[in-house]
N, C-alpha and C positions, 0 to 999 in steps of 0.2 A: 505494500499499499504506500503510495507516494504522497508526501504532503503537499498542502497548498501553500508553499513557502520556496524561497530561493536562499541558498547559503553559499559561501564561497568553498570552492573545492579544497579539502584540507592539504595542506603542505607538510605531508610526512614522508620524509625522503625514502625511496625505495619501497614504500607501503602500498602506494596508490597506483592502480593500473585501469586502463580502459578496454571495454569490449563492446563493438558496434554491431548491433543486429538490426538490419533493415535500415529504417532511417533514424534510430535511436542509438545513443551510445551511453552505454551503463558504466558507472564509477563502481569500482571494486578496491576493497581494503584487505590487506593481508593481515588477518588477526592472529595466526599463529603458524609456526614450522614444528613439524613433528618428524624427528629423525627415527626411522625403523631399522633398528639393528639387524633384524633377519634377513632384511632385503638390502641393507646397506646403501639407502638413500633416504632423502629428506621430502616428505610431503608438505606441500605448502597449502594453506586452508585460505581461501578468500570468501569474502561476504560482499554482496552488492549493496552498497550503501546509498544509492540514488542513480539518477540519470542526468546528464549534462543539459543545461539550459540551451534551448534551440536558437538563442540570439547572442548569448555570452558564455563561451566556454571556460571561462573564470568562474562560472556559478553552476550550481547543480540543484536539483529538486530531490531533496534527502527522503529517505523511508524510515521504518522503524529501526533498522540495524544502525542507522546513522546516530540515532537517538542513544543507542546502547553504548557505541564505540567512542562518541563525541558528546558527551552530556554537558560539557562546558560551554558548548555552542548555544547562544541565547536565540531563541525562537519566538515569533509573536505568540503570547498566552491568550489574550482576549480580544474581542471587538470592542470598540467603543459602544456603549450602551446607546448613545444616540443614533447610532448606525444600526437602526431597527426598523422593521417594516411598520407601515402606517396602519397596516391592519393585522391584528393578532387573532389568530384561530383558538379559541379557548374552550370549546365545549367538551371535546374528549379528554382535553387535560384536567377538567375540573372532575370527571368522572374518575380518571387515574388518581387523582390526588385524594379522593374520598377513600378509594380502596387502598392505596398506600397507609393511610392514616388508619383505617380499620384494622390493618394488619399490623400497625405499629412498627413498619418497615424502617422509618428513620432512627426509631430508637434501637431496633435490633442491629442495623447496620452500623450506627454509631458505637458498638461495642468493639468493632475491629477497624473501622475507617476514621481518619481525621474529620472534623466537623466539616471542613470546606469541601471535602471529597464526597460527602453523602449526596449533596444536591446534584453533583455531576454524574454520579452513579444511576440516581433516579432519572435523570434527564436522558441518559443513554438507553435506560429500559424503556422510557416513555416514547422516545425517538422510534426504537425498533417497532413499538407496537402501532404507532400513528402512521409512520412513513413506511413500514414494511420494509426497512432496510437496517443494516448494522454497519456499514461502512463510514469510518471515522470522517473521510474527506467529504461526506455529504452531511455531516452533523450541522455544521454552521449555518446551512440553508436551512434545516429545519428549525434551529434555535433563533433565527432572524424573524421568523414569522408566527412563533408560539409563546406562551408563558413558560418559565422555567423553575426548577426547584432549586437551582444554584443561588447562593447569596447574591443579593442585588441583581439577580437574573442575568449574571454574566454570561456573554456568548463567547464561549471558548474556541479557539481555532481547532483546526484538525491535529496540528502538531500537539497542542496541550493535550487533546483526547488520547493520543497514540502515547504520549509520556504518562499520562494517567494509567492507561492500560498496562503499562510496563511496570508500574509500581505494585501491583497487587500480586500476591503470591497464592499459593493453594491453600495455605494456612487459614486465610480469610474466608474462602468458600467452604472449607471443612468445618470451621468454627460455626458459620452461619447455618449450615445444614444441622450441625449437632443441636444448636439451640432452637432451630426451626421445628426439629422433631421432638425435642424435649418438651415443647409447648403443645404439641398435639395430645389428643386424649388416648392414653394407653390402656385405659380400662374398658373401652367398649370393643366389640367383637367388629373387625373391620375386614374387607377383601383388598388386597394390594394387587392392581393391576400393573404388569411389569412388561415393558416393551422397549425395542431399541431400534435405531435407525443409524445408516452409515452416512458420514459426512465426507465429501470432498475437499481436500485441501490443495489450494493452488499456489501456496507460497511458502518458503521457509524450510529449513531441516528441522523439524519438529521432532522431538522423542516420541511422541504418542502417534505419529503418522507412519504408516506402512502400506506396502503394495497389498491390495486385497480385492475381493469382489464386493462391489457395492449391492445395494438392495435390487438394483437394476441389472445385476449380473455382469457388469462391466468391471474389469480390472483396471483400478487405477489407484492413486495415492489417497488413502482415506484413514479416518478413525471412526470408532464406534461410540455412540451417544445413547445412554439408556435412561428411563424415567420410571420411577416408582410412583405409582398414583393411588391414592386412597378412594375407592369407588364409593364409599358411603357418604363421606364427608366431601367428596369431589375437590380434593386438593392433591396438588403434587407433593411428594415427600421428600424425595432427594434424587439425585442423578449420579450418573457414572459415566466417565470417559475411559476407553480402554483402546489398546492398539487394533488397528484393521485387521489384522491377522487372526485375532481371536474370535472365534464364532459364538454365537448367542448361547448355545447349549453348554459351552464350557464355562462361560461368564456367570451363568445363573447361581452357582454354588457360593461364589464371592457375594452376590447380592443377598443371598439367604443369610450369609453370616453378618453382612451389613445391617439387615434389618433386625437382627437378634442383637446386635450391638447398640442400635437405637433404641433398644428396650420393648419393642413390639413383641407381645406374647399371643395374644388372642387374635391370630390373622390367619388367613388363608390367602393363597396367590392365585390369580386369575391369569392364565397363561396361553399364549397363541401355539399353534401347531409346531412352531419352531423349536420349542423348549421339551417337547416330549422325549424322554430316554428314561430307562430303568434306573440309571445312576440318579438322575434329577429327582425322580419320584420318591426313591429311598432317601436321599438326602433331606428333602423336604420334611418327610414324616419322621425322621430321626431327630429333627429339630423341634418337633411338636406342631408342625404347620400343615394345614390341609391344602387342598389344591382344587381348582377347577379349570380343566384343561381341554382345548379343542385338540382332537386328533388328526393326523394328516389323513386327508380323504382317500388316498391311493395305496395306503397300507394294507398288506394282505389281511391283517386281523380285522380292520375296520370292514372290508370287503366281506369277510365271513360273517361277522355280526349283522350287517345291513341285509344279506342275501339270505341269512337264516331266519330273519324276521319280517322279510318282505311281504306285504299282504296282510300283516296281523294287526296294524295300527293306523295305516294311512287315511282311511275312511270312518274310523270309529269315533264317535262324537265324544266319548269319554276321555279320547286322547287329544281332544282338539285343545289349542292354546291360541285364542283368538287375537290376543294383543299383538302376537308376532305373525299370525297367519300361517301357522305350522301345526302338525301333529306330531307328537311326542310319546315314546315310550321308554320305561327304564328297566333295564335287567341287571341282574348281579353276575359278574364274571371275574375270573382272575386275569390279570393283564399278563404276567409273567409265570414261568413255571416255579419260580422261587418265592411266589407270593405266599404268605401264611393266611391270608384273608381276601375275600373278593372285593373288587371295586364296583362302582356304580356306572353302569354304562347307559348313557341316554342318547336314543336314537330319534332323528327328526327327519321329517319329510315336508317339503314345501312344493305345492302344485306350480306355483309361479316360477321358482327357482329351477324346477325340472324343466318347464317349458324353455327358459333362457338357456339352461346348460345344454339341453338336446339341440337347440338351434345352433348352438356354439360349435359343438360336436360336429354336426352335420355339415356345417359351414366349412370347419376345419378340413375335414376329409374330403369334400368337394373341392377345395383350393388345392390341397396336396395332389389329388388325382389329376387335376388340370395341368399342374407343374409336372408331374411325372409323364404325362401324354406329350408334353411339349419337347421332352428330352428323348423320346424312343429313337433308337438307333444313333445315338450320340454317345461320345466317350465321356462318361460323367459318372463320378462317384458322389454319391448323396449323403453319406455319413451315417451314423447310428440312428439319428433321430427320426429319419424316415422309415427305417426298419422296424420302428415300434409298431406301425400300422399296416406296413406292407411287406410282402416277400417280393425281393427285386432279383431279376433274373439278368445274367450278363453273358455275352459270347467272350470268354477270355481269349479266344484264339484270334480274334479280329485284329489286323495290323493297322495300327495308327499311322497314317502319313504325316509326319511332323518333321520339320526342318531342325527342331530344338533337340533331337536324339543325336547324340555323340556317337562316333565310331566305337563299336564294342558294347555300347549300352544295350540293354534289352528294350527294344521299342515296341514291344506287345503292351496292350493297355486293355481294360475291360470296356466292352461297348455294351450299353444298356439296351436291352431288347424288349421286356415286357415285364409286368408286375401284376400281383394279386393282392386283394384285401386280406388282412388277418381278421376275419370275420369274428372269431371269438374275443378277440381283444377289443374291436370297436363295440360289439354288442355287450361286453361286459361294461364298458364306459358309459353306453347309453341306460343300462340298467340301475346304474349308481347315480344318475342325474337326479338332483332335487334332494339327495340325502346328506345329511352331516352328523358327526357325533362329537359329544362332550362326555368327558369321564371325570368323576369326581372322587375324592377320597371319603366323603361322608355321606350318610344316607339322605337323600333328598329326592323330590319329584324332578320330572323332567322340565316343568314349568319353573321351578324354582332354579334349578341349574341354569336354564336359559336366561333368566332374569339376571342371575349374577353375572353370567359371561357378558351379557349386554352391557353391564357396567363398564365393559372396556370401551365402548363407543367413545366416551369423553376423552379417554386417555389416547386413543387413536387419533380424534380430532385435535389433540394437544400437539401430536407429531406433526400433523397436517398444518396446524397454524405456525408451528415453529420453521418448517422449510417454506411454506407458502407466504405466510402473512408476518412473520418476522425477519425474513430476509436471511435466513441462516442454513440454506441449503449447502452452502460452500464457504469455507473459512479461509480468510485472504489476510493472513497475519505472518510476521516473520520471526516471531519469537515465541517460546514456550510460555512466558508470562503473560503475553497479549493474547494468546489463544486461550488460556485458562480463563483469564479475565472477561474475555468475549462471552465464554461459555457460562459463566457464573452470572453475569449480567442477563443473559438470555434465559436461565433459569428463574430469575427473579421476574423478569417480563412474562414468563409463561405462567407464573403464579398470578399475576395481575390480570393478564389476558384471560386466563381460565376462569377467574372470578367475575369478569365481564360476561363471559359465555354463559355461565350459571345464572347470573341475575336475569339476562336476557331470555334464557330458555324458560325460567320459572315464570316470567312474565307472560310470556307467550302461552303458556299453559291455562291461563286465566283469560285469555281474549278469545272471542267468538270466532273471528276471522284470524288467519295467520299472516300478518302483514310481512312484506318481504324485507322491510327495513329493521327487522329485530334480530338480524344476524349481525356478528361483531364488525365484519368489514363495513356492512352497509350502515350501521350504526355510527360507526367512526367517521364514515363520508358525511353523514348527515350532521352530526355534532360538530364537526369541524367547519360547518357553515355559520355556527355562533361566532361572530367577530366583535372585537373591539377595535374602534377607529380613533386614530390621533387627530384631534382638532387643533385650530390655530393657537390655542393657548398651551399646547404641547401635552394636554392631558388625554388619556385614552377612556373613551366612553362607549357603551354597548351600542353597536351601529344600528340594529333594529330588533323588535320584540321577538320572543322565542315562538316559534311557530307550533301549531298543534302537534304535528309529527315529532319534533324535537321534545315537547313537553312529554308525550307518550314513552318516547326512550329514556328521558331522565327520570320518569316515574319508575321504571324498572330498577334504577339504581337507588331508590329513595330520595331522589332530588326533585326539586321544583324550579321554576323561573325565578323565584325568590332567591334560592342559594345562588343561581347565576348571577343575579344582581349584586349580591353580597360579594362574590369572588371577584367581580369587575372592579368593585370599589378597592378590594384587598390588593388586586393585581396593579392597578393603577397607582395605588400608594407606594408599593414596593418599587416600581419604576421611577417614580418620583423622588423617593428618598435614596434609594440604591441600597436598601436593607434586604 
């Protein structure tokens, strides 16, 4: 991330080099030399610290690494408060301020951060919620047109933001999570929904980043990010970051230990199919934790249960679960040969899901068939994926006329001649359409198990909002400290945004119609239309009255237009006095 500032290229003899790529020249700093005795040579490590100015090669645009290696260089810290938009968008900020105060976040953060940094921390969290962005270089533009938590509503530059991100370490986020979880109710029975996502990292040599497969199954430089979520009280509890090469199944044991360390005893884990394993299930139970877990739909075990009970419950009214438009049945079975007691297997069928899945299977087979037909009598190898559904036949004695074959090479290649459907495989997949399975460690009905599992919906939306609405799909930082700080701020932003989601969801339940402006993104867009305008006397005043739609949204958060008018006066006073 490059800062919106220019500095002189450091004059460090023998340490500064330049690397040109395209039209850009990057400035690199030799930060260390390491002698490798076994190889008898020295390795030179260089870090990119910025890029040359396009107009004057004596100056450069610095990045985060520059701040690490040259902390003595002064950069602009804040903008003049008079350099502020004549119109301030205040509606969403007022809502965020209420939630921040309800959770007592300033007091909680004040245990670990200096007073002047608390405001900037909360401003960065609010910025990621409102602007759906987390890039430091865009923060000043947000601060220019919004109220701020920072003392005197200071508008800090991107260089100051980067410097701030580099000052926090893991101890602060660990302490926050310890205190946050200590204040949660440990006496009541809760279910923790645990889920993870991979995040791409485009900058820096970070210790947590490794080459791995993202959730989109693309091999790239990633790290993994997981959240534990209380489905009963609808709150994020804690988060984890771990190397991209570690899979979800392996990490779960660490998560279970962490939940135990936070003092949670009366809990169950709600888990997706990616966490199903004998080791995980036994480890959960050895710690006294129950589980509600979706099973992999294509597992042989699942097939056996579904096919063995097919036709026994799908139309039985006693098995109907109308709230979810499914039919369900519960059976007792042992999952593994080493089990000492049975588990509770909940089978479900949805006619609408069956129709969708059958159409998808038919469409897939038709597309693959058309593809194969287009390559008959061609020299083509389709790989193992195609062989799942088709028997492929080749003429291996057909000689391929190719100029690429070298003298002495075997120029024989496989010529694809025809194919046949694997009917039993396709028919089995069609028979399983519309079915899914949940397994629980505790005795409960199919309806109860589904209700608990559906509690994951909010945690899944949490991940969606993280990537889509907080601008956190990709990490663009150059240091471990900045990366950890961004993720910590992101977690606090998720706490706030999740509360907004729950307020709006609860309010919509009470409304006869379901207005489209009661989603978080739509509510933010609408509330940001509430503006203060600066008049000739330099004082900011409310630009226009609050609309009926805005009043309905504010009501969901327990606010009224009177609260808006009060905050307008407060903001105006703070801007006037610089407090």
